[in-house]
VMD Tcl script that draws the C-alpha trace (Angstrom):
set ca {
  {-21.91 -26.54 -45.21}
  {-20.13 -27.98 -42.16}
  {-16.86 -26.30 -43.13}
  {-18.66 -22.97 -43.49}
  {-20.14 -23.34 -40.00}
  {-16.74 -24.12 -38.57}
  {-15.22 -21.15 -40.36}
  {-17.98 -18.87 -39.07}
  {-17.44 -20.14 -35.51}
  {-13.69 -19.56 -35.70}
  {-14.26 -16.07 -37.12}
  {-16.73 -15.24 -34.33}
  {-14.29 -16.57 -31.69}
  {-11.43 -14.49 -33.10}
  {-13.53 -11.32 -33.14}
  {-14.65 -11.94 -29.55}
  {-11.08 -12.39 -28.33}
  {-9.83 -9.30 -30.15}
  {-12.68 -7.23 -28.74}
  {-11.91 -8.30 -25.17}
  {-9.55 -5.92 -23.29}
  {-6.05 -7.42 -22.95}
  {-6.05 -6.70 -19.22}
  {-9.14 -8.87 -18.77}
  {-7.61 -11.79 -20.68}
  {-4.28 -11.75 -18.89}
  {-5.03 -10.47 -15.46}
  {-8.62 -10.88 -14.23}
  {-8.93 -14.41 -12.86}
  {-10.00 -16.20 -9.70}
  {-11.45 -19.59 -8.89}
  {-13.03 -18.50 -5.58}
  {-16.42 -16.74 -5.94}
  {-15.52 -14.62 -2.89}
  {-12.38 -13.27 -4.63}
  {-12.23 -11.05 -7.70}
  {-9.09 -9.64 -9.33}
  {-9.26 -6.31 -11.16}
  {-6.62 -4.47 -13.19}
  {-6.26 -0.90 -11.91}
  {-3.40 0.30 -14.15}
  {-1.56 -1.52 -16.94}
  {0.49 0.01 -19.73}
  {2.74 -1.93 -22.10}
  {6.36 -0.90 -21.71}
  {5.68 0.80 -18.37}
  {5.44 -0.40 -14.80}
  {3.19 0.42 -11.86}
  {4.80 0.19 -8.42}
  {4.48 0.63 -4.64}
  {0.93 1.59 -3.62}
  {2.01 1.19 0.03}
  {4.26 4.23 -0.35}
  {1.27 6.41 -1.20}
  {-1.97 7.50 0.49}
  {-5.25 5.66 0.13}
  {-8.66 7.30 0.53}
  {-12.07 5.65 0.79}
  {-15.42 7.37 1.27}
  {-18.59 5.56 0.29}
  {-17.93 3.86 -3.04}
  {-15.06 6.24 -3.93}
  {-11.49 4.99 -3.56}
  {-8.26 6.81 -4.40}
  {-4.78 5.23 -4.46}
  {-1.39 6.59 -5.51}
  {1.39 4.69 -7.25}
  {4.62 5.13 -9.21}
  {4.56 4.97 -13.03}
  {8.01 4.01 -14.31}
  {9.65 2.78 -17.51}
  {9.97 -1.00 -17.62}
  {13.40 -2.63 -17.99}
  {14.24 -6.22 -17.15}
  {17.24 -6.13 -14.79}
  {17.05 -9.73 -13.65}
  {14.93 -11.58 -11.09}
  {16.54 -10.03 -8.00}
  {15.87 -6.38 -8.91}
  {12.93 -4.11 -9.65}
  {12.28 -3.98 -13.40}
  {12.79 -0.22 -13.69}
  {14.80 1.80 -16.19}
  {16.59 4.13 -13.79}
  {17.87 6.28 -16.66}
  {14.34 7.48 -17.37}
  {12.11 9.58 -15.09}
  {9.35 8.12 -12.94}
  {6.00 9.75 -12.27}
  {3.36 9.76 -9.58}
  {-0.13 8.77 -10.66}
  {-3.43 8.36 -8.87}
  {-6.12 5.82 -9.64}
  {-9.70 6.65 -8.68}
  {-12.74 4.37 -8.53}
  {-16.31 5.58 -8.05}
  {-17.86 2.10 -7.84}
  {-16.02 0.42 -4.99}
  {-12.99 -0.67 -6.98}
  {-14.77 -2.38 -9.88}
  {-13.49 0.13 -12.48}
  {-10.72 2.75 -12.33}
  {-9.56 5.94 -14.03}
  {-6.00 7.24 -13.94}
  {-5.25 10.83 -12.88}
  {-2.14 12.96 -13.22}
  {-1.66 14.76 -9.90}
  {-1.52 18.52 -9.85}
  {0.32 20.96 -7.62}
  {3.60 19.01 -7.52}
  {2.41 16.19 -5.29}
  {5.30 13.78 -4.61}
  {7.62 16.02 -6.65}
  {10.75 16.31 -4.53}
  {12.19 19.08 -6.68}
  {9.57 21.50 -5.32}
  {10.89 23.70 -2.50}
  {9.72 22.79 0.99}
  {7.88 25.29 3.13}
  {6.76 25.48 6.74}
  {2.98 25.18 6.69}
  {1.83 27.48 9.47}
  {-1.91 27.62 8.76}
  {-2.66 24.21 10.27}
  {-4.88 21.45 8.94}
  {-8.46 20.49 9.85}
  {-8.48 16.72 10.10}
  {-12.24 16.39 10.60}
  {-13.01 17.81 7.17}
  {-14.99 14.97 5.50}
  {-12.79 14.97 2.38}
  {-9.42 15.40 4.13}
  {-6.44 13.38 2.93}
  {-2.77 13.58 3.89}
  {0.12 12.29 1.78}
  {3.64 11.85 3.21}
  {6.78 11.05 1.25}
  {10.59 11.04 1.42}
  {13.53 11.45 -0.95}
  {15.44 8.49 0.52}
  {14.65 5.22 2.31}
  {17.67 5.87 4.54}
  {18.42 9.32 6.04}
  {15.94 11.26 3.94}
  {14.04 14.52 4.19}
  {10.34 13.88 4.52}
  {7.46 16.13 3.56}
  {3.69 16.07 3.41}
  {0.82 17.44 1.34}
  {-2.86 17.64 2.25}
  {-6.14 17.85 0.40}
  {-9.69 18.87 1.32}
  {-11.31 17.55 -1.88}
  {-10.46 13.82 -1.95}
  {-7.08 14.26 -3.61}
  {-7.98 16.49 -6.56}
  {-6.04 19.53 -5.27}
  {-3.20 19.61 -2.76}
  {-1.41 22.06 -0.47}
  {2.30 21.57 0.18}
  {4.95 20.32 0.29}
  {5.22 20.97 4.01}
  {8.39 20.09 5.90}
  {8.46 17.29 8.45}
  {11.20 17.54 11.10}
  {13.81 14.83 11.55}
  {12.91 14.40 15.27}
  {16.55 14.28 16.33}
  {17.39 11.45 13.92}
  {19.77 11.43 10.96}
  {16.79 11.54 8.61}
  {13.30 10.23 7.97}
  {11.63 8.00 5.35}
  {7.93 8.81 5.65}
  {5.20 6.93 3.87}
  {1.57 7.66 4.66}
  {0.15 6.17 7.86}
  {-1.71 8.25 10.43}
  {-4.49 8.20 13.01}
  {-6.75 11.21 13.55}
  {-7.61 11.91 17.20}
  {-9.36 15.27 16.80}
  {-9.82 18.15 14.39}
  {-6.25 19.37 15.03}
  {-4.83 16.24 16.68}
  {-3.04 13.51 14.73}
  {-0.45 10.76 15.22}
  {1.84 10.09 12.27}
  {3.69 6.75 12.07}
  {7.12 7.06 10.48}
  {10.19 5.15 9.40}
  {13.41 6.94 10.36}
  {17.12 6.26 9.95}
  {18.91 4.11 12.49}
  {21.97 5.47 14.32}
  {24.05 4.12 11.40}
  {22.14 6.29 8.93}
  {20.58 3.25 7.24}
  {16.90 2.28 7.22}
  {15.32 1.94 9.62}
  {13.24 1.92 12.71}
  {9.72 3.13 13.41}
  {8.44 5.93 15.60}
  {5.30 7.93 16.36}
  {5.07 11.69 15.80}
  {2.25 13.81 17.17}
  {0.70 17.17 16.41}
  {-1.90 19.00 18.48}
  {-2.20 22.10 16.27}
  {-3.03 20.74 12.83}
  {0.54 20.01 11.78}
  {2.11 23.40 12.45}
  {4.39 21.69 14.97}
  {5.25 17.99 15.17}
  {6.76 16.32 18.23}
  {8.38 12.96 18.89}
  {6.06 10.70 20.88}
  {7.62 7.22 21.05}
  {9.73 4.51 19.47}
  {7.93 1.40 18.31}
  {10.33 -1.24 19.57}
  {14.13 -1.01 20.02}
  {16.53 -0.22 17.20}
  {16.84 -3.48 15.23}
  {19.97 -5.02 13.76}
  {18.11 -5.43 10.47}
  {15.22 -3.06 9.95}
  {11.71 -2.27 11.17}
  {9.91 -0.11 8.60}
  {6.60 0.88 6.95}
  {4.12 0.80 9.88}
  {0.39 0.19 9.46}
  {-1.78 1.25 12.40}
  {-5.32 0.95 13.76}
  {-6.99 2.41 16.83}
  {-8.63 -0.24 19.01}
  {-10.03 2.02 21.74}
  {-9.46 5.42 23.34}
  {-6.19 4.15 24.79}
  {-5.23 1.06 22.75}
  {-3.38 1.15 19.43}
  {-2.14 -1.71 17.25}
  {0.72 -1.36 14.76}
  {2.24 -3.87 12.36}
  {5.63 -3.26 10.73}
  {7.79 -4.83 8.04}
  {10.79 -6.57 9.60}
  {14.10 -8.01 8.43}
  {16.55 -9.81 10.67}
  {19.29 -11.79 8.93}
  {17.66 -14.08 6.36}
  {14.24 -13.80 7.99}
  {11.57 -11.47 6.53}
  {8.38 -11.10 8.52}
  {5.72 -8.80 9.98}
  {5.74 -7.86 13.66}
  {2.82 -6.55 15.73}
  {3.09 -4.05 18.59}
  {0.43 -2.95 21.07}
  {0.14 0.27 23.04}
  {-2.29 0.59 25.96}
  {-1.43 4.23 26.70}
  {-2.30 5.94 23.40}
  {1.09 5.49 21.79}
  {3.34 6.57 24.65}
  {4.99 3.13 24.80}
  {4.74 -0.17 22.92}
  {5.00 -3.91 23.57}
  {5.85 -6.51 20.94}
  {3.04 -9.08 20.99}
  {3.68 -11.44 18.04}
  {4.91 -11.90 14.47}
  {1.74 -12.65 12.50}
  {3.22 -13.31 9.05}
  {6.20 -14.71 7.17}
  {6.67 -12.62 4.02}
  {9.28 -14.66 2.13}
  {11.65 -12.12 0.59}
  {9.69 -9.35 2.34}
  {6.73 -7.03 1.90}
  {5.01 -4.42 4.08}
  {1.67 -4.93 5.86}
  {-1.73 -3.43 5.07}
  {-3.93 -3.55 8.17}
  {-7.43 -2.26 8.90}
  {-10.18 -2.87 11.44}
  {-13.34 -4.27 9.88}
  {-16.86 -3.11 10.66}
  {-17.44 -6.29 12.68}
  {-14.42 -5.52 14.88}
  {-11.97 -8.03 13.40}
  {-8.50 -6.96 12.30}
  {-7.52 -7.82 8.72}
  {-3.86 -7.99 7.71}
  {-2.95 -8.30 4.02}
  {0.59 -8.74 2.69}
  {2.64 -10.10 -0.16}
  {4.59 -13.32 0.18}
  {7.48 -12.73 -2.21}
  {9.44 -15.57 -3.82}
  {11.56 -16.10 -6.92}
  {9.58 -19.26 -7.62}
  {6.04 -17.88 -7.33}
  {4.76 -15.07 -5.14}
  {1.33 -14.72 -3.54}
  {-1.05 -12.25 -1.96}
  {-2.23 -13.38 1.48}
  {-4.53 -12.25 4.27}
  {-5.00 -13.20 7.90}
  {-7.56 -12.12 10.51}
  {-7.57 -11.51 14.24}
  {-10.67 -11.57 16.43}
  {-8.89 -10.44 19.60}
  {-7.30 -7.11 18.63}
  {-4.15 -8.63 17.15}
  {-3.17 -10.82 20.08}
  {-3.67 -13.97 17.99}
  {-4.11 -14.50 14.27}
  {-5.81 -17.09 12.09}
  {-4.16 -19.14 9.37}
  {-2.94 -17.23 6.34}
  {-5.35 -17.40 3.38}
  {-3.91 -17.18 -0.12}
  {-5.91 -14.76 -2.26}
  {-3.72 -14.92 -5.34}
  {-0.73 -17.02 -6.27}
  {-1.35 -19.17 -9.32}
  {-0.58 -16.80 -12.17}
  {3.18 -16.62 -12.42}
  {4.47 -13.73 -10.31}
  {8.14 -13.55 -9.32}
  {9.45 -11.67 -6.26}
  {8.65 -8.22 -7.69}
  {5.12 -7.81 -6.24}
  {3.33 -6.50 -3.19}
  {3.26 -3.21 -1.25}
  {-0.48 -3.44 -0.56}
  {-3.06 -0.98 0.68}
  {-6.50 -2.06 1.89}
  {-9.93 -0.48 2.48}
  {-13.39 -1.85 3.29}
  {-16.34 -1.02 1.05}
  {-19.78 -0.02 2.26}
  {-21.02 -3.56 1.49}
  {-18.34 -5.08 3.73}
  {-16.06 -6.35 0.98}
  {-12.34 -5.60 1.14}
  {-10.43 -3.91 -1.66}
  {-6.71 -4.73 -1.57}
  {-4.47 -2.69 -3.89}
  {-0.93 -3.82 -4.79}
  {1.38 -4.34 -7.75}
  {1.71 -7.61 -9.63}
  {3.42 -9.22 -12.64}
  {3.41 -12.41 -14.74}
  {7.14 -12.89 -15.22}
  {6.91 -16.65 -14.59}
  {3.88 -17.21 -16.80}
  {4.68 -18.40 -20.32}
  {3.65 -16.05 -23.15}
  {2.37 -13.36 -20.77}
  {3.66 -9.79 -20.58}
  {5.76 -9.50 -17.42}
  {5.17 -5.76 -16.97}
  {4.48 -4.72 -13.39}
  {0.97 -3.34 -13.03}
  {-1.36 -2.09 -10.30}
  {-3.97 -4.67 -9.37}
  {-6.89 -4.88 -6.99}
  {-8.34 -7.93 -5.29}
  {-11.90 -7.58 -4.03}
  {-12.60 -9.98 -1.18}
  {-15.72 -10.97 0.68}
  {-14.23 -11.75 4.11}
  {-17.26 -13.88 5.03}
  {-16.70 -16.21 2.06}
  {-13.04 -17.00 2.66}
  {-12.11 -20.48 3.87}
}
mol new
graphics top color blue
foreach p $ca { graphics top sphere $p radius 0.5 }
foreach p [lrange $ca 0 end-1] q [lrange $ca 1 end] { graphics top cylinder $p $q radius 0.2 }
display resetview
């Protein structure tokens, strides 16, 4: 009788494990009740990459994020695990419940397809449309040709690709970061080629007519010896703007913060709020309570982590870095976060992750989300 009970228990345990989604077993884990990890996209044999290179949209409990879907190939610890001989694809992930569950969408209308012919969009955009979203992209991280698309229905349908000028540089490497000032008025924050033609330095472009014409507004800092790329911006007041950028100088990889008190006409370097290990871009937003939140990946061959820090004085000083994730075996190939705040005040941080250093776990890169209650972090 005892043996039969044991056998029944083992059978019940096996059935329970097999019925549990693999993503939940391998990926959803956290010891802190204020932190929850969710799998957004995972596919065996494929990889999900670079949310920071795509737009993010949040309205109510709806969130949309873009990412790259690529074929997985292990090329060693110092390289992205991508089979470059096979095509990559753009995908969107959409959540209707604040990031708790996600569905994957195949974009229509050639969004992020650089084989589609560029056009000059002369009808102008209306930035105050409640479901407006802009997506910017480039065909090279060095001296590229950038373009943008826009949507009035939360990223279901898109118009474009529309040409972005090079602003007198050798080329541009746009990702999506912008601030809306009015219905036809926008500032777009860009990475452009340095005078050598290599990436990169950051600048501000401006349009006053809905994107029919774009004009150079300012450089964010001097041309670096290394690079200054992938800006993340917030508006602090009618005249004050804060921008963080991904920096590399020699062996040092870090995030720098710049402040403008004249609406982006000029900038002052104020601090370097984060060490990023091997390097990762920032994701920065202003919270409903006025604090600034800065999320980033700390990348290392020996165990990477997702971190966050907060500022209560508009970026002039920052608190200690808080590790949100770092105990489940990720090598350097992680990061590129985006971040939004839900209606209940919780943060949703979207990034890519892997388990290459975790024994018996699939190392495929996948899109993950960490949901954080900022009031419960220590």
